[in-house]
N, C-alpha and C positions, 0 to 999 in steps of 0.2 A: 339236458337237464339229468338225465341218466347217468352220464359220463359226471357229471358235477357229485351225484350223489353218493357215485362208486368213490369218489375222490380221484377220477382219472382227470384231473383238469386240463393238460393239454389237450387232449381227442378235444374237450366241449369246445375250448380255443375255434380247433379247426373245424369242428363241425358250423360253428355258429359263424366263421368266414366262411364256407361254403355258402350255408344260408345266405349269408347278408349279400352273395356276388347275386344273387340270384333275387332276392327283395332287399333293398337299398335301405326301405325303411321300416325294414318291421323291427318296431321298439324293444320285442321280449329278446330276440337271437342278442342283441347290443350287451342288453341288461346281464343274460346269461354269460358273453364273454368276459362283460367287466367285471360277475364272480367267479370266474378259470382267471383270471390276471389278478384280482384280490389274491387270490390264496395262492396264485405261483411268486407272488412276492413282489410284484408290479404293480405299488399303490395308484402314485401318481397315473398312470396309461387308465386305469380303471376309474379313477375316483373321475376323468375328461369323459369318460365315454359317458359315465352315470350322468353326469351336470348333462352334456349334450341330449339326455332321454330325456332328463327330467325339463328342463327349458321349454319343453313339447307340450308339456303337461297333459301325460297320459293322462289317460280314464279308464282301461282295459285291466282287469281284472290281473291276468298274469304279468302285466311290464310292473305293478304296483305293489304284486306280491313280491317279485322279484328284486326288487328298489328295497325296498323293505330289509331284505334278507341282505343284500350288499351293506347295505348304510350300517346294522347292526353287527357284523360283522367287522366292518370301518369302526365301530363305537362311536357313531355323530348320529344318537339316536335322534339328535334335533334337526337335523336333512330329511326325518318320512315325516314330522309337522308340516312342513314343507309344500311335502308331495300329494297330503290329502287335502290339505286347506283347497290347495288347486281344484284339486281332484270335488271337491264339495260345493265349489260354485262351478263347476261345469257343468254337474249333475245335482242338481241341491235336494232332489226327494230321495237321494239314495240311504236306505237306514244303513246300509253297509257299509259306505266309506264315512258317516257318521260316527258310525260308531267304531271306525278303525282311527278317524281322528280321535276322538275321545280316547281311545288306548296309547297313542303316538302324546298325548300330553302329557298323558298318565307316568310314560316313560321318564321325560323328563321335569316332571314335578312341576308343570305350572299349572297351577289349581282351581284359579281366575278362570284361563280359557278352558277349563275341565268344564267347572259349573257351566258354562255360556254353553260350550260344545253340547252338556246332557239336557240342556232345557228346549235347544233346537233339536235336539233325537225326540223329545216329547212332545214336541207340534209336529213332526213327524207323525210320528209313532207314537199313540198317548198308550204307552207301556208304561206302568208303575218304575220298574229298576231302572230307567233312564232317568225319573223326576229323581226320584234318591240318591241317583250317582251324582246329579247336581246338588242336593244335599250336602253329601258327604264330601264333597271338592269344598264345600263352604269350612265345612268341620275342617278341613287339611289346611284352611286359610288360616284357621284361628289358630292351629295350632302351629302352622309357620310364621305365625305374626311376632314379630319381635315385641311388639307395644302388645301387652296383656289386657292394656283398657283396653286400646279397637277390639279385639277377638272379644268381649266380654260386652261389648255397647253394641256391638255392629254385625260381627261374621252370627255369632253363635244363637243372641235373638232373631236375625233373618232365618237362619236355619229352621230355630224353632216355627216361625212362622210360620214358615213353608208347609209344615206336619201338621202341625195345626189342622190348613188348609184342609190337607185329606182325610186327618180324621173329622170334620165335619162331616165331610159329606162321604161321612163312610167309605173309605176307599183303601183304606189300609189294605192288605193282599196274606203281604207274609211274614214269619218272625223275623228278618232282619231287618220289617219294619220299625218293628217294631222296641227291639235290639236299639237300632239309630237312635229315636225320642228316646229311650231313656240316658243314652249315653251323651246327647244331647243338652238334654236336661242334669246330667249329675256332672256334666262340666258347667252348667252356669250356676251350681249348685242350688239349685232347686230341688231339695231332697225329698221333699214334702208332697209335689207333683211326682217325681219319679214314682215317690213309692205307690201313691196312688194309682200310677199308668198298671204297673204290675199285676198288684191286687185287683185292679179293675178287669175289665173283659176283655182288654188287650194283650195284658197280663197273659190268659190262657191260650195266647198262639206259642208263648216261652215253653218249648216242648222238646227242642233239641238236646239239650245239656239232661243232666241227670240233678234234679233240684234247682233247675235255674233259675225259678220263681223266687225258690226258700233261699238259695244264696244271695241274690237281687236284694230280695226284703229287708235278710239281716246286714247287708252291706250299708243300707240306706238307715234302718232301726243305729245302726254303730255311729253314724255320720250326725245324725239327731241326736243320740246320746238317750234313744230310748230305751234304757235299759229292761223295765217291765218287759218287754214286747220282745229284744234279745235273750232274754231269760225266759219266758215262755215258749220261743218260737224253738231255740236247740231243747229244750226241754222236750220237747212233744217230739222232734228231729230224734233223740236219744230215745226214746218208747220206740221208734219204728226200726232203726240202727242204733244198736248200744255199743258198734265199734269203731264212730265213726269220730276220730280222735278231735279236728277242729271245732266239733261241738261241744265235743269237753272243756276244751279251752274257753268258745262261747258264753258255757253255761258257771263257770268258776268268776271269769269275769264279770259279768252280769250280776252272778250273786255279792258280790262285795263290793262292785260301786254301789248297790241300794240299801247294801249293811253300809255302807259311808256315808251314805245321803242318807240314813234312816226310816227309809220309804216306808209304809204301810198299805196295802190292800185300802183298798174302801169300802166298805158296809155292803152298801146294797149292790152295783151293777155287779158286771164284769173286771177281772183281773188286769184284763190288756185285750189290747185286740187279739192278739194270739191264746189267750186263754190264759190258766192258771200258771201265778209266778211262787217263784222260792224265793225268799227274800230274806235266808236267815241260816244258820252255820248248820243248825243240828237240821234243816231242814234237805239242803245238801247232801249230811251223813246219811241221813235216811237214805235220801233218792240214789246215792251210791251203789251203799248196803243192797238196795232193791234189786239193781243194775247184777251186781252180783247173783245173788239166789237165781234172776232171772236166766244167766247164763249158763247156771249150773244143769239147766234143766235144757239149755239149745243143743242141736246135735253137733256141731261141730264145736272143738276150744276156740273164745274169742278173747283177746290179747285185752283187750280196751277198757273193761270194768276193772280189772286189776292194774294198768297202770295211771286210769284215774284215780283211783283213791292213794293209790303213793304222790299224784302231784295237790293232791287237796290237801295228803300230811304237808307236804312240803312249803306250798300255801300259807297252810296255817301256822307251823313255824316262822316263816318269813316276818308275819304278825304279832308272830311271839306270844301264842296261844293255841297252841296244840293239845296241851295234856288235857285241859278239860273234856275233849272229846273221844271216847274210848273208840279211837280208829286202827290200835291195833302196834305191835313194833315196827318199824320199817323190816329191820333184820329180817323177822319174820317172815314177815309178807314178802318179801325179797328170795326168804329162802323156798317160801312157796310157792311161788313164783318160775322158780328154777324149776324145780321138781314139775309143775305141768306142764312148761316151754323149754326146758333144757336143750332137750333136741334140734333145737329150729335154729337157724342159726342169726337169727333178727336178737334174741333171746339176749346177747351182752351187748348187743346196741341201744335195747330199750332200758336194761337195768342200766349201763353207764351213764344216763342221766340224772342217775337219783343215787350214787351211791355217796351224794355227799353229804345223805341222811344217815350214812354210820360214821360210827365215831372210829378215831382211830386206833384206838386202843383193841377194836373189835376185831378189823381188815382179818388178821391171821386165824381167830377162831370163825371167824364167817367162811374163808378159805377152807377150811376144814368140813366145817360142817359140808358144805356143797359135794367134798371130796367122797363123803363117807355115802353120799346117796346116789354113785353112783356105782355100776355094776363092774367091778375092771375084775380080774383074775390073774394071778401071776403064779407061771409055771414051777418055782423052784422058789427056798423060804427069801434069798435076797435078791430074786429078780423085779425088773419093775411088773408093776401088777399093768396089765393089757385092755383092753376097751375088746368086747367080742362080737363088735357087731355098730354100725356105723352111726346108729340113735346114739351109744354108748359113750363112743367118738367126739360125738356133736357136744355131747356135754361136759364132756373129760376136756375138749380145746374152750369151749365158755369159761373152765375156772383158769386156764391158764389165763386167756386174754382178761379175763378182772384181775389175776393176779398180779399181770404187768401194770393195770389201768390203778391197783392201788398201790403201789410204790415199793411190791412183796419183793421184786426182782431188782433194784434198782440198792436195796438195803444190803446187798450182798455183798460177798467180798469175791476178789478175782478166782477164787479154789472152787466155791462155793457155786457162781455163775459158773467157768465151765463145768461143774458137771451137772448144772440143768441145762446148757445147751448140748450134753452128748445124749442127755436122758430124748430132749425135745426130739433131737435127730431119729435117737432111737425108736421113739412113736414116731416120727414121720415116716421111718421107712416101712415101720409095721403097717400102718394105714394103709401103706401104697398098694396092699393085696386085697382092697375094699375097693378098690377104683380099675382094677382089672380090666374092666369091661367098657373104661368111661372109653369115648371119643377123645380125640388129638386136641378137640375144641374144647371142649371140657377140662374143669382144673381136675386137680382130685383132691380128695374129702380131707387129705391132709397135711394138702399145703402151706398152711395157718403156722403149723408145727416147725416147717425151715423157716416160715418167715420170722418167728419169734425167736429162734434162734440168733439170726442174725442182726438182730437188735439189740440182743444182749450182746452180744461179740461187738458191733458197732460202740457199744458201752465201753467195753473193753478197750478199742481202739483211742477212743476219745481217752481213754485215761492214760496213753501214753502204753497201750500194748500193742508195739505195731504187727507183730507175725498174725493178731486177731484179723485185719482188713483182709489180706488174703484167703483165711479161711473163711473168711461173710463171700466173697467173689466165690472161692472154691465151693459152698452149698449149695448158691443163686444157680453158679451154673448148673450143677446136679439137682436142684428142685425144677427146673428150665427143661433137664433133659428128660424129665418126666411128665410134666406136662408144659410142653409149648406155648400156651394159650392164655399161660398165667400173666397179666398186665401186673399184678405187684412186682415179679418176681425182675421184667423186663427195667421198669422203670426204677427199682433199687440198684438195677446193675450198673443201669445209666449212669446215675447218681455219683456210685464208688466209684468205676471209672473215670467217671469226670474229676473228680476229687485229686484222683493218682494220680492225673493227665493223661490219659490212653482217650485220643477220642477216635481212634479206627474202629475199635467193638461197638462204639454208640451205632453210627451212622447204621448198620443196622438191625442193631436190637429196635432201634426209632422206628425202620421204615416198616420191622415185622409186627411193628403197635398196631401200623396202616389208622393212624390218626385220622378223621373224618371231621371236615367241613371245622367247624368250629374250634376245634381241637386246638387246630395250626395258632392258633392265637391263647388258646388256655395253656398247655404245655409246651409251644413250641420253644417257649424258653428257654426248654433242659436242652437243647441242640443246640441252639445261634448262641447263647452265653459264650459256648466251650470253643466249638468248632473252630475259630480262627482265633482265639487267643491259645490254644493249643498246635497253633501251626498246619492246621488243615486246611489247606488255603482251597479247594477246587471244593472237599466236600461244605466247607461254610457256603460259599457260590451256589450249593444245590443247597444249602436248607433254607438258605433266605429266599430265593426263590420257590419252593414250597410255598412258606409264609405268602411272598408277595403275591403270587399265582391265586393265592385263598382272597385276601382282602384286594386285590383289585375284581374278582370275577364276584366278589360280593354287591358292588355297585350294579352290576349287569342280573345279577340275579333279584336282588331284593325289588328290582322293576318288575320284574316276572312273576314276582309272588303280590306285588301289589294287584297285580292285572286281572291274575286268576283269583282275589279276593271282592273285587267289584264284580269279577263276572256272576262269583256263586254266591255275591251279597252277606260275605265274611264284612262286611262293616269294621265290628270291634276290634281284628285282626290289623287292621291298616297302618294305625297310628303306633300299634307296636313291631310291624316289621320296620317302618322308620324311625324308630327309637334304637330299633337294633341295628339299621343300617348306620345313624352314628353313633351308635357305642364302638362300633368297630373302627368308623374313621376316622374318631377320637382317641384308639386305643395306645398304650404306650409300647405296646410290643410292636403293632406298625412301622411308629415314628423311626423306632430302637431300627428293623428291619433296613427300613428304607434308609437310612443314614450309614451305617455300616456299610448297608451294600455298594453304596454307592462309594466311599472308602476303600472296600473290597477292590473293585473296580480299576480304582484309580490306581490302586497298590499294585494291581498284575499288571495291568496295561498301560497306562501312563508316562508317553516318554521309551515305553517297551516299543510295544506293538502301530502304537499310535501315538500324536505328541497331546499333551497335557490338555495343551485347548481344545483339539478334537474331541476328546473321550468328555470334557466339561460341557461342550458343545452337546455332544449326544446326550446326553442326562439333562439335558436342558434346565443346569446351573446357573443360579446367577446369587452374587455373595450377599446383594439387596436385600434376596426373596428369602422366608422363614415360611415353609409353611406345614412348620408343628403346632398346633391348638395347644401350646402350654397350658392355658386357666382352663381348658377342659381334659386333660391327659386322664383316661379312664383306666386304671391296672384294670384289665379281665384275666390275669392269671391267678390259675387254681393254683394253689401253694399246698391243698390240703389232697391232692392228687394219691403221694402216698400215704399207705397208711400207717397211723401210730396208735399205740396202746398207750403212751406216755401218761403220766397224770397231769394235771392244766398246768403246775408249775415249772416242768421240761416244754411244752408241747408248745407250739404256736401259737403267740400272743395277738390280739388287736393289734396290741403295742409294734410288734416285729412288722404287722405289714405295712402299715404309716412308716416305717423306719426306712424301709425296705424301699416303698415307694419312690422316699423323698432322694435316698440313695442313687437310684434308677435317675429319676428326672435330673439330678445335678451332674450325671454321668452324659447323659444324653445330652444337658446343653454345653457340656466340653466339647465333645463329639463334633455334635451338630455345627460347632461353633468354627473347628477343626476345619471341618468341609468346608465352610462357608469362604473362609481364609484362602485356602487353596483355590478355591473356584475364583478369586478374585487375583488370582497372578498373572492367568494370561490378559488381562482387561488391563493389566498396567504396561504392557508395554506397546510404547508409540510407533503406529505405524506413519510413518513420513507423509507429509499430507503436504499440499500448496501453500505458499508464504501467506495468503489474506487470507486460510481461514484459522490463522492460527489461535484466535482469540478463542472459538468454538471449541477447539481442542481441548484448550487451556481448560476449560473449563469443566469441561466433559473429564478430563482424563484426573485434575486435579479433585473431583467429587469423588472419584473413584478411590484414592489414596486416604478421604476422610472416612469413607468406608469401610474400609481395612483397618485405619485406625483405629472406628469406633468398636468395629468385632475385636479389638489385641485386648484395647479398656474390659467391654462384655467377657472375653475369654478370662481374663485377667482376675475380674469378680467369682466370675465361674469357678476358677479355680482357689480363690481363695472362700468360698461356700465348703466346696467340698473336703478341702483341711480340714474349718471346722467341726465339719460331719464325722469327719476320720477319727476328731480328737475324744468323741464321745464312745471309741473299741467299743461296738455293739458286738457281740455274738451271737449270732442265731441258732436254733437249732439246727441240730445235723442235717435232718430232712427238710429241714424250713428253707426260706428264700435262699438263693447262691448270691454270695457277696457280688460287687461289680468285680470290672480289672482297675477302678480307681486308686487303688489302696497301691496294686505294684507301680502305677502310672506315676506315681509321684513319687514314690520309695525310690525307685530305681533313676531318676532323672530326666529318663525321656520326657515328663514336664517339661522341667528348667527348659529343654533343649529347643524343645517344638515352639516356645515361649518365642525364645531369643533369637528363634528363625527367624518370626515374623516380624521381631525388631528390628531386623540386618533388613528386611527388604523397607521400611521405611527408611533408613537409611541409604540405601542402595538410589532411591524412587530421587531421594532429597541431593543427591550428587548429581542424578540423571538431569536436576531440573537446573540444576547450578554452576556442571558445566566442571570443567578439570583444574579449569583457571587460577582460580581463590579457593580450594575447597581442602588444603593438604589437615586443617582440623576433621573435616569432614570422612577423607581418608584413612585420618588415621583410627577414627572411629572405628571403621569397616577396618580394618585393622586385625585391629582389637577383639572384633567380632569374632572375625575369622579364627583367631587364636585358642580363644576362649572355648568355641563351639569344636572343634577338636581335641582340646580338653575332655571335653561333657561328653561326646562320642565316647572316649577313649575310656571312661569312668564304667558309662553305659556296658561298654563291651567288657569289662572287669567283673560287672555285676553278672555278668550273661558264664562266668569261665565255672567249672567243677564238674561232678558226674551226673549224670543223670538219673539213672539208676548205679547202686552202690548195693551192696553186701556185707552187710554188718552180723555180726552172731549167727553166720545161717539163714537172716533173714532179710527179705528186699526190703530197699526203703527207694522210693523212687522220691526226685526233685522236681516238681510238677513247676515252680519258681522260676527256675533257669526256664525251662521254657519259653514261659511267658514273656520273662527277659528279651530273649532273643527275637521274639514274636514285634516289640515294641525296639527290639533295635530297629530290626529292618523298617518297618514304617517311618524311624526318625530319620534316616539315611534315603530313608525315599523322599521326604518331605526335603531333607537338606537339596535333595537333586534339585528337584522342581524346583528350589530358590536361587540354587546355581544358575539354572537354566535360564534365570530371569537376568542374574549377575551376567551370564555371558552374554545377555542379547540386549545390554545397556554400555558394556565396556568395550563390546566389538566393532559398533561404529567409531567409538572414539580413536581406538585403534588406527583404522583406517586412514580418521584426517589425518592424526598425526600423520604417517608414512607419506601421504601425500603435504603434508607440508615440508617434509623434509627432501621430497624430490623437488622441489620447489624451492630450498634453497641454497640445494647442495651440499647440506652440512652432514660431514659424517655421524657427529654425536647428536642429537636433539635427544631431552634427557625426558625418560621416560616417567610417568608418574608414580608413586608408590603403589597405588589401588591396584595396578598389572601385577606387581611381583607378588605381592596379598596373596590374591587373587590365586596366580598360579601355585604357592604355595601349598594354600588351603588344598587346592583341585587335586595336590600330588599325595598329601596326607589322608585326604579321603579316601583315595587310591589305595595307600599303602595300609590303612586302620578295614577295606573293607578287603583286600586280599588276605589282611589277618585271620577276617572272622571268617573267611570262607576258610583258610587252611585249619582253625578251632573247628569249623561243622565237619571237614572232613575227621578228623581224629574224632568226634566223638561219633559218627559210623562206624569206624573201626573199632572201637571199643565197645559199641551196642554190639555188631554184629559177636565179635571174641568173647561176649557172655556167654557162659557155660550154664545156662541156671540150672540144667538136670544137675549138675553134680550137688545141687544146694540139701543138703538133705535139712529138711525142715525138724526144727527141734522136736515141736510136739508130737510123739511117736503117740499119740492118739488117732492119728489119720489111719482113718481103714485103708483097706486097699484103691477100693471104687475111686475113695477121694484123693487119693495120690491122682489118678489120671486127670481128673478138673484142675487140681494145684497147678500141674504142669503144660495144661490147657490156658487157662489162666494168667500164668505168669511169660508164655507165647508170645498171650493177646496185646498185652502191656509193654513187652522188649518189641514186637513188631513194629506196634502204634507208635512207639517212642520213634524206631529208626523211619520210617515214613514221615513222619512231624519235621526230622533233621534234614531230611531229602527234600522234600517239599521249601522249606528256609534253605537251603543250601542252593536249588535252582532259581530261585526268587532272587537271590543275592548274584548268582553271577550275573542274569541278564542286568542287575545294577550296575556291576561294576564294567561292563560294555558299555553304557550312558557316560561311565565316568568318563571313559578313555576318549570319549567326544569330546569334553569339553577343553579342551586344549586354546586359546584363545589363539 
């Protein structure tokens, strides 16, 4: 066992063998040997050994534990349940084995059996947790039941009765048990009863979370629409802590609900269960003013009361009745707020919510007013006034962010924008002095100046200023040099490099972000969208692997979290874990990565290192199966991961999100159908079978061609939907979601090529079933298809021609679309070759039959059917075309190597000396990345050329 722990699996196997020679029936040694075998890649031997031991139904703890570890590594948790079922039968009173059995069921989600196992445990050892394990398993059955009616009439009421029994017998001990009772009542929509539980004696056990009882009461009051109680409770909680924002929201919600219902307090008795109720705007105004007065006496400044006042103004305005309540002018209130909290980084995000309260005509005046209260000092008359300490720097940064948010920078012309960029960068470099003692992992105080400068330059780039984008990269690389942990710099660099078509620097930047766990799903799209489409095949494989590793381990990890939750009685977390697992399983990104990863593997290996058939088999792909949950696809991308200070009308909107999801889904459908069509090719090649089984073979194969034809129709439909979608000409914000590859796929002709290749398959199949005799018409159709395919592929190649990087008036311009077209060309030619090898497999047997006939008749001239010459011409033309593309790529490599970027005198002499060195680095990175792309594409095409040469019938 020690050898296994240290990863020395071979020694472990040897030691186990020695032991087994002496003691032939030592179960544990056999299992440990099996673990060693499993870890050295001999899965089948390991499985056989393990089953040998399992068949003997061992009951010693060592063997059971070791087998559990082995089955887990094999990803076969269902075998663990069988193991412990047998052990429990032999040792019926073992608490330990029963609880292992329960956990084994939990791993595979067998809720019904969990319920039974829990009760069996409780009978052996009447401990409360076991009883409640069983209750929780009932709730899980109700959650997973497809039929909501069933869960409301059977599972939940049964769970409720089980808990009530314990309540009556006064056996409730722990907080978790009360939580569980509350959960059941809430799911049964018995809000009144749930409220009584929380307010009653049982509720006293709810102590582990702060305000756990109050929060649960509040939730129930809201469900019951008991606004007086909501109001009184939130009022009471705000008196205790006037900085708790969620209770301000409930307080306002309830006040306005009561006003709308014209509720009046009863004359004699208490206002409500929770005490005094406020039911008029006057009371609310007075209450907020009191909170502000109280705040001024507190030892540390609280933001809550001041923001609550702005929130109240906003709500009153929304109702069209603000002016009669003298709450003050929002502009003045925000100014006072800035004076109090302007040196805190949160000041900007606090005020961002309320800028709508300012009239646009006041924006400039408001910004000037804020600037006047910041202590800045200039060394000389015409110089920029700078902050003297970090506090003043934070205040100034807050104003600059607000200026951007209010659209003041957007309204400037090019010259003014460039002046602001200079000033911001000057401030950025000056601010670095305050962060000299910062650690590598800390951000510099002035980083936002640099980011804002880059945002301004991005505006200029979008307005057609080509040099601006290089300056963006230059400033970001400089920023990153001073602040190596700034994720915003890295994310922005990733987006800009990708827009320019350079993927090489991105891989390193992304890995330095050190994305953890769920981030592979939320920001992974930044990587997977561009890696393959820019020709970095190796990096694309790797980035898909990162993501897939996370998604696959999520399955296993979630079961472990669920088991921990049972052990520690954190029952309310279990449904959350399940929902989390489902959300990841139906993730859009997961489906995309799975599909693209398989297409990529086929592209790199099929008919190169392994046959297409073997590749497809190893992925267990079949054209009939579709494993994508189309109805439940979840878009888990974080589209706001990049900071943006843009005004609402320029920022990413809900509409953009919807459209992006629609576009991603359409593209995924096209890709997934393409993959399934390719996976159908090997199923068509008929294996020669004995005469009598002809009928069955016919049925089998004919249904396969039907599958292909039906997939083709679906592909046509998906392509139509895609084209309709693109007609809307949607422009996402520059930092919003990246568009898919769909537009390029249609415009460069790859789409038409690929579809007609699959139609060709259908024709060849027809020729195969009809034979060569009376098929002149089909043969001609096939011949024409070959001709038009060569034309289309040549067109596609023509769309790949041109300089990838060109120098215009001293500025670099990259053409990523040419690179994307080249990648599509390689993919399309690969599909063409897979289809050709299918043609080859159909025509070869025909040819050998003809030759046999020729020998029998001893005639020198048996006429060769035209399809053979068509095919040979086609293959020869494919070979010529591919050689031409390879030569073109060699040419591109030479040009890219010869490009002397140093000689570019950047027109903008505003560049300082230290910036120039970063510019050099940036341009070098882009050049090297393009060179790398072209090399990888060239290598792959050479391999494809070799497969063409084998296609001579």
